[in-house]
C-alpha positions in Angstrom: 92.2 109.1 95.4 92.0 105.6 95.0 88.7 104.1 94.5 87.5 101.3 96.4 90.2 101.3 99.4 94.1 101.5 99.7 95.1 99.0 97.4 92.0 100.3 94.6 90.2 96.9 94.5 86.5 96.9 93.6 84.1 95.5 91.4 84.9 98.1 88.7 88.3 96.5 88.3 87.6 93.3 88.5 88.9 92.3 92.3 86.4 91.5 94.6 87.0 90.8 98.3 84.5 88.4 100.1 84.4 88.5 103.6 84.5 85.4 105.8 80.6 85.9 106.4 79.5 85.9 102.8 81.1 82.7 102.5 79.8 81.0 105.0 76.3 82.4 104.3 76.7 81.0 100.3 76.8 77.4 102.2 73.1 78.1 103.9 72.2 77.8 99.9 74.7 75.8 98.4 77.1 72.4 98.7 80.1 73.3 99.8 81.6 71.4 96.7 79.3 73.9 94.8 80.4 75.9 91.9 77.4 78.1 92.1 78.2 79.0 95.4 81.2 81.2 94.2 79.2 83.0 91.6 76.6 83.5 94.3 78.6 85.0 96.6 80.3 87.3 93.8 76.5 88.8 92.7 76.6 89.6 96.5 79.8 91.3 96.7 79.6 93.3 94.0 76.3 94.8 95.2 77.6 95.9 98.5 80.9 97.4 97.0 78.5 99.4 94.7 76.9 100.9 97.5 73.4 98.3 97.7 74.5 96.5 100.5 70.5 96.6 101.7 69.6 95.3 98.2 72.0 92.1 98.8 70.8 91.9 102.8 67.0 91.7 100.9 67.9 89.4 98.6 69.6 86.9 101.2 67.0 87.8 103.5 64.2 86.6 100.7 66.0 83.0 99.6 66.7 82.3 103.4 62.7 82.5 103.3 62.1 80.5 100.4 64.5 77.7 101.7 62.3 77.9 104.8 66.0 78.7 106.6 65.2 80.4 110.5 68.0 82.4 112.4 68.7 79.7 114.3 
């Protein structure tokens, strides 16, 4: 069995695949040209791929609350 999908992609071998929704979410917290956006995405993607999706979602909600963002 190949870990992390048919291509063997996952945090264990340095391959992270961020979904378009993660890139869009990063723009709520970082400007489009901000290099910190990539770090933010890498951290969230790694958590999700390691099986901690709920933790990643909780962190994003907490960040959104701190920034006073709404669901609109």
